N, C-alpha and C positions, 0 to 999 in steps of 0.2 A: 541423261547419261547415268549409267549404273556402274558402280565399282563393287567387285568382290575382293575383299582384302583379308590377309592374315592367315589363310589356310594353306595346308600343304597341297601343292598343285602337281598333278600328274597330267601332262599334256597328251600322252600317248603318241607324241611325235618326236620322241627322243630327248625331251627335256623335262626336268622336274625341279621344284623348289620347295624347301621345307616351309618357307613363308613367302607367299607371293601375292600378286594382285592380277586382276583381269578387269579391263575397262570395256564396257559394252555400250554401243551406240547404234540406234536404229536396228536392233535385233542382231547385230553382228559384233564379233570380237574386234575391237579397235586396237587394243594393245594389251600386252601381258608380260610379266617378268617377275624377278625376285624383288622382295622388299629389302632394301639395303640395311644390313645389320639389325633387321627386325624393328626398325624405327617407325614411329607413327607415319602414316602415308600422307604425303603432301597433296591434297586434293586441289584441282584447278579452281582458280578464283573466277568469279563473274559468270559461272555456269550453274544451271540447276543440276545438282548431283545427288543421287541416292547411293547409300552404302549398305552392303551386306557384310557383316562382320563374321567371317568364317574361321575365326581363331579356334584352334583345336580340332578342326574338321579336315576332311579330305575332299578336294575339289578336282573333278575329272569330267571328261566329256560324257554326255548322256549316252546310255547304253543303247545298242541296236540289236533288234531281233531280226534275223536274216530270213526266217521262213515261218509263217504262222497263218492262222485263219481266224483271228479275232475280228469280231464285227461282221464276219461272213458266216461263221458258225457261232451264233450268239449263245450266251450262257442262259440256262433256265427257261428257254423258250421252245424247246422241242422242234418239231417239224416246221412250225410257223417261223422260227428264227434261223433255220438251217438252210443256207443258200450255197453251200460249199461245193456240191457235186450235182451236175445235170446228168442223171444216171439213165438216160434213155438213148444216148448216141455216143459212141466211144470216141468220136473225133469232133471236138467243139473248139477250135482255135479262136473263133470269133467272140467268145464270151469274155467279158471284162470284169475283173474283180471290183473295180471302182463303182460299178453299177449295183453292187450288193453289199458293200461295207457300211455297216451302221455304226457311226462313231459314238453313239450313245450306249453301246454295249458296255457293261460294267468292266470288262477286261481292259478297256482303255484307261480307266481311272486306276486300276491295279498296276498297269504298266507305269504310269506317271509316278505313282507312289513308290515304285521300285527304282526310279531313276532311269527308266527306259523311255527314250524320247523319239525313237524312230522304229518303224516296223515294216517289213516286207510281207504283204498280205495278198493271198490269192486263192484260186480254186484248189480243191482237194485232188486226190489221186485215183478216183474211180474210173476216169477216162484215160485213154491212151494219150490224147491231147486235150487238156482241160481248159485252156484259155490263158489270159495274161494277168500277171501280178501287178501290184502298185506299191511303191515305197512311199509311206506316209508318215507324217508326224503323229504323235499319240495324243495330242490335245487339240480340241476344236469341236465345232458342231457341223461344219461344212466339209465333207470329204474332199471336195474340189480345192478348197483353200488349204487343206492339210497335206495334199499330195506334193511330193518332191519330184517323183519320177513316175510317169504312167504313159504308156505301158513300160514296165521295168523288166519283165522276163516272160517267156512263154512256157507254160507248164506242160511237161510230158511225164508219163508214168510207166513203170515196168513192174513186173512181178505179180504178187498175189492180188492186189486191189482191183486192177482191171479184169483179171481172170475171174475172181469171185463174183464181181458185179455182173459181168456179161455172160459167163457160162450158165449162171442161174436163169438167164433170160432166154437160153437156147440159141444164142448167136455169138459170133466172134467179138472179142477174142476169148478163146477158152484155153489157149496155151501161150507160153512165152514166144513161140515161133510166130504166132498170129499177131501178138503185140508188136514185135519187131517189123513184121511184114506190113502191117497197117500203117505204122509210123513212116516206114520207108516210102510207101505209096503216097502218103500225104505230103512228105517232104519233096518227093519227085515232082508232084503236080505244082506245089508251091514254088519250087525252084524254076520250073518252066514259066510260070506266071511272072516271077521276078525278072527273068531274062527278057520276056516280052515287054514288060513295063520299062525296063532299061533301054530297050530298043525303040521306044517311042509309041507305046500302045495308045490307041485312041481312047478318049474318055468313055465312049459308049461301050467299049470292050472291058472296062474295069469290072472286077468281080468282088463283091463284099466278102465272099467266102474265103478269098485268098489275100485280100489287102492287108489283113492282120499279120501276115507273114513277112511283109516288107521290111520292118525294122530288124527282124531276125537275120534275114539274108544280107541286109546292109551292114550287119555287124554292130548295130546300135544297142541291141539287147541280146542276152543269151537264152538258150534253152535252159529250163530249170527242171532237172531230171529227178523224179522220185525213184530212188534206187536204194535197196537195202542189201540184197544178197550179192556176193562177189561176182557171180556170173551176170547178174543184171547190170551191175556197174560196168562190166567190160562190154556188154552189148550196147549200153548207152554211149560209151566212148567210141566203139566201132562205128556206130551210125553217125555220130556227130562228126567224126573224122571223114567219113565218106562224103558228107555234104559240106565240109569245111566250115562248120558252125561253132560258135562259142557255146560253152555250157557250164553250169554249176552242178556238182554232184550232191544232191540233197539227201540227208539221212546217212547214206554211205556206211551203214551199220557194220558191214564186213570189210570196210576199207583197210583196216589194219591187217587183214589176211593177204591183201594184194597191194601193200603200200608202195612197192616199187612201180607197179603198173599205174597206180593212181598218179604218182609223181611224174612218170614219163608222159602221161596224157597231157599234162600242163593245165588241167582243169582244177579249180578250187573246190573244196569240200565243205559242206555245211552239215555239221554232225549233230545228231540227236533225233528224237527226244529220249535220251538215255535215262531220264528220271521216271519214265513210264514202265509198265510191265512188259514182259516179253509175251505179248498177247497173240502172236501168230508165228508160224514156222520161220518166215524169212528174217525175223529179228532175234532168233535164238542165240546169236553171237554178239548181240548188242552189249556194249560195255563203255564205261567212262574212260577207259584207256585209249579208245580208238582215236580221239582227237589229238591226244598227245603224241601217239605213235606217228600219225600222218604229219603232224607239225614238225616233229624231229626229222622226218624223211624229207622235208622241204616243201610240203604241200601247204598252200595258203588255206587256213582253216577258220571257220566260224562255228559258234555253238548255237543251237536252236532248241527251244522248248516245244516247237510245233503246236503251240497253243491252239485248241484246248486239250490236246493229247496229254501234255503236262502244262501246268499253269504258267502264264506269261511272267508272273512275278518271281518265278523260280530261276530265271535266266542267270543271275549272278551266282546263285547257289550251284547251278550246274557247272559253271566255270570253276567253282571251288572244289567240287567233286572230281573234276578233271585233273586239278592240281594234286589232289589226294591220290589219284591213280597214276601220277608220274609226269604230268605236264608242267613245264616251267611257269612260274607265277605270272611273270610279265607277259608271256605269250598267251596265257589264258585270259588276261585282262584285254589284250589286243583282240582276242577272238570274240569279244562282245562289244568292241568299240571300232577301232580303225580297220581291222580285217573285214568285218561284214560291210563296212562303208565302202571299202575298195571292191569287194566281191559284188556288191549291189550297184556299183558305179555311181556312188554319190559322195565319194570322199572329198570332192571339191567343196562340199557344204558341211558335212558332219563327220563324226568319228574321232576327231582330235581337237584340241584347243590350239588354234592357230589364228593369226591375224587374217581377217577377211571371211572366216567361216561363220556359220550360224552360231549364235550364242545358246547352244543346247548344252546345258551343264547340269551335272548331278553333284550334290554336296552330301557327303556321308560322314558319320562319326567314326568310321573305320573302313577298311577295304570291303567293298560290297560282297566279295566272295566268301566272307565270314558270316556264319549263321546269325550271330548276335548283332551284326551291323545294322544300323538304322539309316534310312534316307532322311536327311534333315530338310533338304530343299531341292526342288527340281525347277529348272528354267528351260523354256523352249522359245527360241528366237528372242531371248532377253526378257521374256515375261515370266514372272514367278507363277507357276501353275500348280505347285504343291509346296507346302511347308508344314512340318509337324508343329504341334501346338506350343512347343517350348522354344522354337527357333526364332531368334531376334530378327524380325522383318524391318526393312527400312520404314521411316516415317510415312504414314499415309497408306501403306500396303496392308492388306488383310489376307488371312489364310483362305486360300481358294477352296 
């Protein structure tokens, strides 16, 4: 049993205490609450107990990256470590990110050192349909053991990326019309397959090419739409509504220009990577104000680095820059904790400090949205996976 005591606790579930405690058992949060009058904490007798003294620190749920490519686009490895896009076929729904994520990529350690404990990882946006994402923990050596939800979403892409990739090959899609038409055709065929499967399809009639669409049409996972420009956002909404599918609007760079339409769609938005350069035409209106504008409009929003487009460890700083551009501070903190957990459908396990949830916890010396803030300690499922050299660890624990 492990106790974290004495720190300021932000649960991101509506409660906070200037001095509180968290009890962790078997990787889960067993109990938590305020320390009465700041008195020494009465530890249970007759049990093996370890204690983390977080006095003077901020304790909050581990941060969550809602859209990135770490471990699938590895750092410093060029083509040999880049498995992000299968750029020979524009429709590849049967690809699975989990088959290409390398958890030994240095970005995972950077994430842990920043207090980021979960990440949604998947294919890039070169294809109209790219394959499925996986939501994983950021510490481990076996991606299967790190996975929280897989498949977690089906990647689709609009705009410049599919156009640039395939028009250069002399084949469709070369226009936005073709992207939409090819996606509709794929969804039409997948829907017919789903209907046949529900009607009692024989096993010998099952098709690997379309089985991957089943959780999408069953409503278990959403489409994950790469959309920057306002017209692409609205095309994605139009098509998802035609087929009655759930969807997240990823990047949504011009979402602030059509905030009412985004709100009315009912789809959440994952905003970013606003820390990167405006490297192409469709991101010319990209700005840190977007997430705050959509949030105030009533859209559920998360913030993304889109690593490696901008670095994974910059996630809390991106939230800070969103605040600087007008977003409410607590809403920005939620946009890197509980909101991405809800958007990625894993809020029953992560995103807030509540009894029964995974003990994924970040301990900072200040709010992580501030540039000078330092991560003092990171825990994933109750295990200390990072501590800085000056942080007082429990007896018997070593800096990982």
